[in-house]
C-alpha positions in Angstrom: 0.0 0.0 0.0 2.8 2.4 0.9 4.6 1.5 -2.4 1.5 2.2 -4.4 1.1 5.6 -2.7 4.7 6.4 -3.5 4.4 5.3 -7.1 1.2 7.4 -7.5 2.8 10.4 -5.9 5.8 10.0 -8.3 3.6 9.8 -11.3 1.7 13.0 -10.1 5.0 14.8 -9.7 6.3 13.7 -13.1 3.0 14.8 -14.7 3.2 18.1 -13.0 6.8 18.6 -14.1 5.9 17.7 -17.7 2.9 20.1 -17.6 5.1 22.9 -16.2 7.8 22.4 -18.9 5.1 22.4 -21.6 3.6 25.5 -20.1 7.0 27.3 -20.1 7.7 26.1 -23.7 4.3 27.4 -24.7 4.9 30.8 -23.1 8.3 31.0 -24.8 6.8 30.1 -28.2 4.1 32.7 -27.7 6.6 35.3 -26.7 8.8 34.6 -29.6 5.9 34.6 -32.0 4.9 38.1 -30.7 8.5 39.4 -31.1 8.9 41.4 -34.3 11.9 40.4 -36.3 14.3 43.2 -37.4 13.7 42.5 -41.1 9.9 42.6 -40.7 10.2 45.8 -38.7 12.1 47.5 -41.4 9.5 46.4 -43.9 6.6 47.6 -41.8 8.2 50.9 -41.1 8.9 51.4 -44.8 12.7 51.5 -44.3 14.8 50.0 -47.0 17.9 48.0 -46.2 20.9 50.4 -46.5 22.9 50.0 -49.6 25.9 52.2 -50.5 25.9 53.9 -54.0 29.4 53.8 -55.6 30.3 56.4 -58.2 31.7 55.0 -61.4 35.0 56.0 -62.8 35.0 58.3 -65.8 35.4 56.6 -69.2 37.4 57.9 -72.1 40.8 58.4 -73.5 43.6 60.1 -71.5 43.5 63.9 -71.8 46.7 65.6 -72.7 46.3 69.3 -71.8 48.4 72.1 -73.3 49.3 74.4 -70.3 49.8 78.1 -70.5 53.0 79.9 -69.6 52.2 79.5 -65.8 52.0 75.7 -66.2 48.2 75.6 -65.8 45.6 74.5 -68.4 41.9 75.2 -68.3 40.0 71.9 -67.6 36.4 72.9 -66.8 34.2 76.0 -67.1 30.7 77.1 -66.4 29.0 80.5 -66.1 30.6 81.6 -62.8 33.7 79.4 -62.4 36.7 78.0 -64.2 38.9 75.1 -63.0 42.6 74.9 -64.1 45.1 72.1 -63.6 48.8 72.0 -63.5 49.5 68.7 -65.4 53.0 68.2 -64.0 52.0 68.5 -60.3 48.2 68.0 -60.7 47.7 71.1 -58.5 44.4 72.8 -59.3 43.2 76.4 -59.2 39.6 77.7 -59.3 38.8 81.1 -60.6 35.6 82.8 -59.3 34.6 84.7 -62.4 32.2 86.9 -60.4 35.1 88.5 -58.5 38.1 87.3 -60.4 39.5 85.8 -57.3 41.7 82.7 -57.7 41.6 79.9 -55.2 44.6 77.5 -55.3 45.0 74.0 -54.0 48.6 74.7 -53.0 50.8 77.7 -52.0 52.4 79.6 -54.9 56.1 79.4 -55.4 56.7 82.8 -53.8 54.9 81.6 -50.6 57.0 78.4 -50.6 60.2 80.4 -50.8 59.7 81.5 -47.2 58.9 78.0 -45.9 61.2 76.4 -43.3 59.9 72.9 -43.6 61.8 70.4 -45.7 61.6 66.9 -47.0 58.2 65.2 -46.9 56.4 68.2 -45.3 57.6 70.4 -48.2 56.6 67.9 -50.8 53.1 67.6 -49.1 52.7 71.4 -49.5 53.0 71.0 -53.2 50.5 68.1 -53.5 46.7 68.2 -53.8 46.5 65.2 -51.4 48.5 63.4 -48.8 47.9 59.6 -48.7 48.9 57.7 -45.6 49.4 54.0 -46.0 50.0 51.0 -43.7 50.5 47.3 -43.8 47.6 45.3 -42.5 49.6 42.1 -42.0 52.7 41.3 -39.9 54.2 43.0 -36.9 54.9 46.5 -38.3 51.2 47.6 -38.7 51.8 50.7 -36.6 54.2 52.2 -39.2 52.7 55.1 -41.1 54.2 56.3 -44.4 52.9 59.0 -46.8 52.6 59.4 -50.5 51.9 62.6 -52.5 51.7 63.7 -56.1 55.4 64.5 -56.1 56.5 60.9 -55.8 59.0 60.2 -58.6 57.4 56.9 -59.4 53.8 57.9 -59.6 51.9 57.4 -62.8 49.2 60.0 -63.4 46.3 59.8 -65.8 43.9 62.6 -66.7 40.4 62.0 -68.2 38.1 64.9 -69.0 34.5 64.6 -70.2 31.1 66.3 -69.8 30.9 65.1 -66.1 34.2 66.6 -65.0 37.9 66.0 -64.6 39.4 62.8 -63.3 42.9 62.5 -62.0 44.1 58.9 -61.3 47.4 58.2 -59.4 49.2 54.8 -59.4 52.2 54.3 -57.1 53.7 51.4 -58.9 56.3 50.6 -56.3 53.7 50.3 -53.5 51.0 48.8 -55.8 48.7 51.5 -54.5 46.4 53.7 -56.5 43.4 56.1 -56.1 41.5 58.7 -58.0 40.2 62.2 -57.6 37.3 63.5 -59.6 36.5 67.3 -59.9 33.2 68.7 -61.0 32.0 72.3 -61.3 28.6 73.3 -59.8 26.6 76.5 -60.0 28.0 77.3 -56.5 31.6 76.2 -57.0 33.4 72.9 -56.9 33.0 69.2 -55.9 36.0 67.0 -55.2 35.4 63.3 -55.0 37.4 60.2 -54.2 35.4 57.3 -55.7 35.8 54.0 -53.9 36.0 52.3 -57.2 39.2 54.1 -58.0 41.2 52.8 -55.0 43.6 50.0 -55.8 45.4 47.9 -53.2 47.2 45.1 -55.0 50.2 44.5 -52.8 51.1 44.4 -49.1 50.2 48.0 -48.5 46.8 49.5 -47.8 45.2 53.0 -47.7 44.9 54.3 -44.1 43.7 57.9 -44.6 43.7 60.5 -47.4 44.0 64.3 -46.8 42.0 65.7 -49.7 43.1 69.2 -50.9 44.8 69.8 -47.5 46.2 73.3 -48.5 43.3 74.6 -50.6 43.1 78.3 -49.8 45.9 78.2 -47.3 46.6 81.7 -45.8 49.4 83.6 -44.1 49.3 85.2 -40.7 49.4 88.7 -42.3 46.0 88.2 -44.0 42.7 89.4 -42.8 40.4 86.5 -42.1 39.8 83.2 -40.3 39.1 79.5 -40.5 35.6 78.2 -39.6 35.4 74.9 -37.8 32.3 73.0 -36.6 33.1 73.2 -32.9 29.9 73.3 -30.9 27.6 75.8 -32.6 30.6 77.1 -34.6 34.1 78.3 -34.0 36.4 80.8 -35.6 40.2 80.5 -35.8 41.6 84.0 -36.7 44.8 84.4 -38.6 47.2 85.4 -35.8 51.0 85.1 -35.7 50.9 84.8 -31.9 49.5 81.3 -32.2 52.4 79.9 -34.2 54.2 77.1 -32.5 51.8 77.0 -29.5 48.7 75.1 -30.7 48.6 71.4 -31.5 45.9 72.1 -34.2 42.3 71.1 -34.5 41.5 67.6 -35.7 38.3 65.8 -34.7 36.1 63.2 -36.2 32.6 64.1 -37.5 29.9 62.8 -35.1 32.6 61.8 -32.6 35.1 59.0 -32.4 34.3 55.5 -33.5 32.9 54.1 -30.3 33.2 50.4 -31.2 36.9 51.0 -31.2 37.6 50.3 -27.5 39.8 52.9 -25.9 38.2 55.6 -28.0 35.1 56.0 -26.0 33.1 55.2 -22.9 29.5 55.7 -21.9 30.4 58.8 -20.0 31.2 60.4 -23.3 34.2 62.3 -24.7 35.1 65.4 -22.9 34.3 67.7 -25.8 31.6 68.9 -28.1 31.5 66.3 -30.9 31.1 67.6 -34.4 27.4 67.6 -35.3 27.6 68.8 -38.9 30.4 68.1 -41.4 31.3 71.6 -42.5 34.4 73.8 -42.5 35.2 77.1 -44.2 37.7 79.9 -44.7 37.5 83.7 -45.1 40.3 85.6 -46.8 39.5 89.3 -47.1 36.3 89.7 -49.1 36.3 86.1 -50.4 35.4 82.9 -48.6 34.2 79.4 -49.0 32.0 77.0 -47.2 32.9 73.3 -47.6 30.5 70.5 -46.7 31.3 66.8 -46.7 28.4 65.5 -48.9 29.5 61.8 -49.0 31.5 59.8 -46.5 31.6 62.6 -44.0 30.6 60.3 -41.2 34.0 58.6 -41.6 36.2 61.6 -41.7 38.1 64.1 -39.6 37.9 67.8 -40.0 41.4 69.4 -39.4 42.6 72.9 -39.1 46.4 73.6 -38.7 48.1 76.8 -37.5 51.5 77.9 -38.7 54.4 76.1 -37.1 53.0 72.5 -37.2 53.2 71.3 -40.8 53.9 74.6 -42.6 54.0 78.3 -42.1 50.4 78.7 -43.2 46.8 78.4 -41.8 45.0 75.5 -43.6 41.7 73.6 -43.1 40.8 70.3 -44.8 39.2 66.9 -44.4 41.1 63.8 -43.4 39.3 60.8 -44.9 39.4 57.6 -42.7 39.5 54.3 -44.6 40.8 52.1 -41.8 40.9 52.3 -38.0 43.8 51.4 -35.7 42.7 49.3 -32.8 43.9 47.4 -29.8 43.5 43.6 -29.5 44.7 40.9 -27.0 46.2 37.6 -27.9 45.0 36.4 -24.5 43.6 37.8 -21.3 47.0 37.9 -19.7 48.8 39.5 -22.6 49.3 43.2 -23.1 47.1 44.7 -25.9 48.7 45.0 -29.3 48.0 47.6 -32.0 46.6 46.4 -35.3 44.9 48.0 -38.4 41.5 47.1 -39.7 41.9 44.8 -42.6 38.8 45.5 -44.6 38.6 49.0 -46.2 35.5 51.1 -45.8 33.9 50.9 -49.3 32.3 54.3 -49.4 32.7 57.3 -51.8 34.1 60.5 -50.3 33.0 63.9 -51.6 33.4 67.6 -50.6 31.4 70.4 -52.1 33.0 73.9 -51.9 30.6 76.9 -52.2 32.3 80.2 -52.8 31.2 83.5 -51.3 32.0 87.2 -52.1 31.9 90.6 -50.4 29.2 90.9 -47.7 28.5 87.2 -47.9 32.1 86.3 -47.2 31.8 85.6 -43.5 30.4 82.9 -41.1 26.8 84.1 -41.6 27.3 83.7 -45.4 28.8 80.3 -44.8 25.8 79.3 -42.6 23.4 80.6 -45.2 25.2 78.5 -47.9 25.0 75.5 -45.7 21.3 76.0 -45.2 20.9 76.3 -49.0 22.7 73.0 -49.4 20.5 71.3 -46.8 17.3 72.5 -48.5 18.5 71.6 -52.0 19.5 68.2 -50.8 16.0 67.7 -49.2 17.5 67.5 -45.7 15.7 70.6 -44.5 12.1 70.5 -45.7 9.1 72.8 -44.9 9.6 75.9 -42.8 8.0 76.0 -39.4 4.6 77.5 -39.2 4.2 80.9 -37.6 3.0 80.8 -33.9 1.1 83.3 -31.8 3.1 82.3 -28.8 6.6 80.7 -28.4 6.4 77.0 -27.5 7.9 75.9 -24.1 9.2 72.4 -23.9 8.3 71.1 -20.5 10.2 67.9 -19.7 8.7 65.9 -16.8 10.4 63.0 -15.1 8.0 60.3 -14.0 10.7 58.5 -12.1 13.6 56.1 -12.2 14.7 52.9 -10.5 17.2 52.2 -7.8 18.8 48.9 -6.8 19.5 47.9 -3.2 19.9 44.6 -1.5 19.4 42.8 -4.9 15.9 44.4 -5.3 14.6 46.9 -7.8 12.6 49.8 -6.5 10.9 52.4 -8.7 11.2 55.9 -7.3 8.2 58.0 -8.3 8.9 61.6 -9.0 5.8 62.7 -11.0 2.6 60.7 -11.6 0.5 61.4 -14.7 -2.1 63.1 -12.5 0.6 65.3 -11.0 2.0 66.1 -14.4 -1.5 67.3 -15.5 -1.7 69.6 -12.5 1.7 71.1 -13.4 0.7 71.8 -17.0 -2.7 73.2 -16.0 -1.1 75.5 -13.4 1.4 76.9 -15.9 -1.4 77.4 -18.4 -3.4 79.3 -15.8 -0.4 81.5 -15.1 0.0 82.5 -18.7 2.2 79.9 -20.5 0.1 79.8 -23.7 2.0 77.3 -25.8 3.4 74.1 -24.2 4.7 70.8 -25.4 5.4 68.1 -22.8 8.1 65.4 -22.9 7.4 62.6 -20.3 10.3 60.5 -19.1 10.5 57.3 -17.0 7.1 56.0 -18.1 8.3 52.5 -18.8 7.8 49.5 -16.4 10.5 50.0 -13.7 11.8 53.0 -15.7 14.9 52.2 -17.7 15.8 49.0 -15.7 15.0 46.8 -18.7 14.4 48.7 -21.9 13.6 45.6 -23.8 10.6 45.0 -21.6 8.9 48.4 -21.4 5.3 47.5 -20.8 3.0 47.7 -19.0 3.4 51.4 -18.2 4.7 51.9 -14.7 1.9 51.3 -12.2 3.1 53.7 -9.6 2.6 56.5 -12.1 -1.0 55.5 -12.5 -0.5 52.8 -15.2 -2.0 52.8 -18.7 -5.4 54.1 -17.5 -3.9 57.2 -15.9 -1.6 57.7 -19.0 -4.7 57.7 -21.3 -6.5 60.2 -19.1 -3.5 62.5 -19.0 -3.0 62.3 -22.8 -6.7 62.8 -23.5 -6.8 65.9 -21.2 -3.7 67.4 -22.8 -5.0 66.8 -26.3 -8.2 68.5 -25.4 -6.2 71.6 -24.4 -3.9 71.5 -27.5 -0.8 70.3 -25.6 1.2 67.7 -27.5 2.8 65.0 -25.3 5.9 63.2 -26.4 7.3 60.1 -24.6 11.1 59.9 -24.2 12.8 56.6 -24.8 16.2 54.9 -25.6 16.1 52.1 -28.1 19.9 52.0 -28.6 21.6 51.0 -25.3 20.6 47.7 -23.7 21.8 46.6 -20.2 23.0 43.0 -20.8 22.8 42.1 -17.2 19.1 43.0 -16.8 17.6 42.2 -20.2 16.6 39.0 -21.9 17.8 40.4 -25.2 21.0 38.7 -26.2 23.9 40.9 -27.1 25.5 38.0 -29.1 22.7 38.1 -31.6 21.5 41.7 -31.3 24.6 43.8 -30.3 26.9 45.6 -32.7 30.5 44.3 -32.9 33.8 46.0 -32.7 36.7 45.7 -35.2 37.8 42.4 -33.6 34.3 41.1 -34.3 33.4 40.7 -30.6 30.2 42.2 -29.2 30.9 45.8 -28.1 30.1 46.0 -24.4 30.8 49.0 -22.2 30.2 48.7 -18.5 27.7 45.9 -19.0 25.7 47.7 -21.8 25.7 46.8 -25.4 24.4 48.7 -28.4 21.5 47.3 -30.3 21.9 46.7 -34.0 20.0 49.5 -35.8 17.5 47.1 -37.3 16.7 45.7 -33.8 16.4 49.3 -32.6 13.7 49.7 -35.3 11.9 46.5 -34.2 11.8 47.7 -30.5 10.7 51.2 -31.5 8.1 50.0 -34.0 6.3 47.9 -31.4 6.5 50.7 -28.8 5.2 53.3 -31.2 2.3 51.2 -32.2 1.3 50.7 -28.6 1.8 54.4 -27.6 -0.2 55.5 -30.7 -3.3 53.7 -29.3 -3.2 55.6 -26.0 -2.8 59.0 -27.7 0.9 59.9 -27.5 1.8 62.7 -29.9 5.4 61.9 -30.5 8.7 60.4 -29.4 11.9 62.0 -28.2 14.6 59.5 -29.1 17.7 59.2 -27.0 21.0 58.7 -28.9 19.6 58.6 -32.5 20.6 62.2 -33.0 23.9 62.2 -31.2 26.0 59.2 -32.1 26.6 56.8 -35.0 28.8 53.7 -35.3 30.1 50.9 -37.5 29.0 47.3 -36.9 31.9 45.0 -37.7 29.7 41.9 -38.0 31.5 38.8 -39.5 28.9 38.9 -42.3 30.2 42.3 -43.4 30.8 45.8 -42.2 27.7 47.9 -41.6 29.0 51.4 -41.9 28.1 54.6 -40.1 26.3 55.6 -43.3 24.1 52.5 -42.9 23.3 53.4 -39.3 22.3 56.9 -40.4 20.0 55.6 -43.1 18.2 53.3 -40.6 17.9 56.0 -37.9 16.6 58.5 -40.5 13.9 56.0 -41.5 12.9 55.4 -38.0 12.5 59.1 -37.3 10.5 59.6 -40.4 8.2 56.7 -39.4 7.7 58.1 -35.9 7.0 61.5 -37.3 4.4 60.1 -39.8 2.8 57.7 -37.3 2.6 59.8 -34.1 2.8 63.3 -35.5 6.2 64.4 -34.2 9.8 63.2 -33.5 12.6 64.7 -31.5 16.2 64.0 -30.8 19.0 65.1 -28.6 21.9 67.2 -30.0 20.7 67.1 -33.5 23.4 65.8 -35.7 22.7 67.2 -39.2 21.5 63.9 -40.7 18.4 64.1 -38.4 17.1 67.6 -39.2 14.8 66.6 -42.0 12.9 64.0 -39.9 12.9 66.0 -36.6 10.5 68.6 -35.2 12.5 69.3 -32.1 16.1 69.1 -31.0 16.9 69.0 -27.3 20.4 70.1 -26.2 21.5 71.6 -29.5 25.3 72.5 -29.1 25.5 76.1 -27.7 29.0 76.2 -26.3 32.4 75.5 -27.8 34.9 72.9 -26.5 37.3 75.6 -25.5 40.0 74.3 -27.9 43.1 76.5 -27.7 42.7 76.9 -31.5 39.2 78.4 -31.3 39.1 82.2 -30.7 35.4 82.9 -30.9 32.1 80.9 -30.7 29.5 81.8 -33.3 25.9 80.6 -34.0 26.7 78.9 -37.4 24.5 75.9 -36.8 21.5 77.8 -35.3 21.7 80.2 -38.3 21.5 77.2 -40.6 18.5 75.6 -38.8 16.4 78.5 -37.4 13.0 78.7 -39.1 13.0 75.0 -40.1 13.6 73.1 -36.8 12.9 74.2 -33.3 15.7 73.7 -30.8 16.5 74.3 -27.1 19.8 74.4 -25.3 20.3 73.4 -21.6 17.2 73.2 -19.5 16.5 76.4 -17.5 16.6 74.8 -14.1 19.9 72.9 -14.8 22.2 75.7 -16.0 25.6 76.4 -14.6 25.4 80.1 -15.3 21.7 81.0 -15.2 21.7 84.4 -16.8 24.5 83.9 -19.3 23.0 80.7 -20.7 19.5 82.3 -20.8 20.9 85.2 -22.9 22.7 82.8 -25.1 19.4 81.0 -25.9 17.9 84.4 -26.7 20.9 85.4 -28.9 20.9 82.1 -30.8 17.2 81.8 -31.4 16.5 78.8 -29.1 13.2 78.1 -27.4 12.8 77.6 -23.6 12.8 74.2 -21.9 12.6 73.1 -18.2 13.0 69.7 -16.7 10.7 69.3 -13.7 9.4 66.9 -11.1 6.5 67.1 -8.7 8.5 65.6 -5.8 11.8 67.0 -4.5 14.8 66.0 -6.7 16.3 64.1 -3.7 13.8 61.4 -4.5 16.0 60.5 -7.5 19.4 60.9 -5.8 20.4 57.2 -6.1 18.9 56.7 -9.6 20.1 57.3 -13.1 18.1 60.6 -13.0 20.3 62.0 -10.3 21.4 64.7 -12.7 18.1 66.5 -11.8 19.7 68.3 -8.9 17.0 70.9 -8.7 13.7 70.1 -10.4 10.8 70.5 -7.9 8.2 72.4 -9.8 7.2 74.7 -6.9 10.7 76.1 -6.6 10.9 77.0 -10.3 7.4 78.4 -11.1 8.4 82.1 -10.9 11.5 81.6 -13.0 9.6 79.7 -15.7 7.0 82.4 -15.9 9.6 85.2 -16.1 11.6 83.4 -18.8 8.6 82.4 -20.8 7.5 86.0 -21.0 10.9 87.0 -22.4 11.0 84.1 -24.9 7.4 84.9 -25.9 8.4 88.4 -27.0 10.3 86.6 -29.8 7.3 84.6 -31.0 7.0 86.6 -34.3 10.5 85.4 -35.4 9.9 81.7 -34.4 9.4 80.6 -38.1 11.9 83.1 -39.6 15.4 82.5 -40.8 18.4 84.3 -39.2 19.9 86.6 -41.9 22.7 88.3 -39.9 24.6 88.1 -36.6 27.2 90.6 -35.4 29.5 91.1 -32.5 29.0 94.8 -31.5 31.4 94.8 -28.6 33.0 92.3 -26.2 29.6 91.9 -24.4 27.0 92.9 -27.0 25.7 90.9 -29.9 23.0 91.4 -32.5 20.9 88.8 -34.3 18.8 89.9 -37.3 15.8 87.9 -38.7 14.4 88.0 -42.2 11.7 90.6 -41.5 14.3 93.0 -40.1 13.7 92.2 -36.4 16.9 92.8 -34.5 17.6 91.2 -31.1 20.5 92.8 -29.2 21.9 90.9 -26.2 24.1 92.5 -23.6 26.0 90.1 -21.4 27.4 93.1 -19.4 24.0 94.2 -18.1 22.2 90.8 -18.5 19.6 92.4 -20.7 18.3 92.1 -24.2 16.2 94.4 -26.5 14.0 93.6 -29.4 13.8 96.1 -32.3 10.7 95.2 -34.4 11.2 94.7 -38.1 9.3 96.2 -40.9 7.2 93.1 -41.3 5.9 93.0 -37.7 
């Protein structure tokens, strides 16, 4: 009898175990069947798989030009410009027929006579390029050598046709070759390095190429400056005092390659990354603006003072084809340097636009860049006029803290409390508001792969719906903020091995336990989130990281480039904008501006490089009237008055980041940066600042047509209807002089 009971009990336990296993398997299958695949997500969101377009080489017989007495021959001409080439050296010169000014790719012989550099540096000064090559095999991969057009064994071939001029170089000894194509445009010149023209047939490989490194190079005696994309914009004035002191300016567009460990950490680089691939130069009453139209995401922008590589000021682009990286043979061994074996297969192109007289300054350069963005379809419709300036009100719902192996959500502002804050501000006179709600996910950002249900301590989905419906009824758009890029590998069920991007050594890139989602997986997570948020009435998404960083994915199946990442991110922003009504990003790298309604934290300060003499609003001038943007939040400033005035001067809109509870609630969470956010403490400041910003409502949708430094403390910004805003940092005041159109 006892044995029978035991056997019956055992059968019951086995049956229960089998049932439990079947139940778990069923749940897993159901979960997996509900999970959207990256490929399907791209299809549903209408995003095409990225594919690089490669420019073909020019066909035709070799062109044998007949140079004039100065050694140059005319190669190309249109209504306003003529391009000349020196066949022996392949130097070029562009003549602006509107002014007669001649821009040269290299210093003239009389300038070189005063140079003190010798050897390779002197040869580089005479070349329209400097090619750095490496070995990608063996122990000497760290050795860098350069080639230029003056190499005695280089074979040069010129081809000219209706498309432009092509100059091909073949270094027979190194079995290396590459091609430059030149094309005249109505605004100036395009210079291109087609990927199809690069030849690597021996043991040497292209590392970087400096394209036209001395184009327009200037002396210290000239009146002018170099423009670099430092923060909102930076000027480097021609000044002999700088010679021999500065190390120069050289930084990668959109920041360093973060998958290259040692380049980057989640805390970020201690500088303002370049948000737009532009540089320029002013020489007297002539100037140019240069924009990297292809391959700019894999390039440095460099500006050099006299005393480093020459006695001149020069600015150029350094095109990156391979990365140097560290790898370990074993866990115990010291890391070794190596060079990426596979070359980045992308075309590189710079477009120079030339400016004269009153347009030959940083305002003219910014206007030319805006023209480029609109012509390329990157800036689309202008903003609609508003009766009142919009205030972006960021509200932190809460965040999580971890103690004694338990997760606790710290509530800072429920949906009901958020509604009371908005209603209170409306009652006090804030007539135009847009809300960005943070920390709405289940347990906040603890596991961003498992966002739903909406956090219960905030009121859950029912309270979210009520809040959104109330706001919609009052004409207040509500965006939800989210991060679909970084995943905490320790807290998420999403596998980094399958879904994380890989570094150059093809291992999953992980920083402090976090990995970066492949862009297609980012789309899958965002698509499902957007579909759910649309149903409850959310008006838009503010995307973390999409507008502030790009990267390669060195997957074994093939390199996904930064250009590929940009294409997917742009598609996601466009989908969110179309589906919800609006999309926003942080920082606002230029590839996002056509798919973005709002940029939070647009660069407003320089990196304080020794090279940069003056910060100017180049990027705000280019964007104003097309995309709304704010700088730092009003309650989180370091210098309250100066940063407020900078926002007024640069045409930004106001933003505040608030909580209902005291900010101490979030002290031990990832939202601890909110050191002073309690709404009641900031009400009066919000109302005062809003009244000031609202006085500029008539220029909200207008372009900036001029900006001027009146004195060390006074600056004037002029809008298209003539409205003039004068900011005085000495007295902490500003005045608005109404334009004729107001």
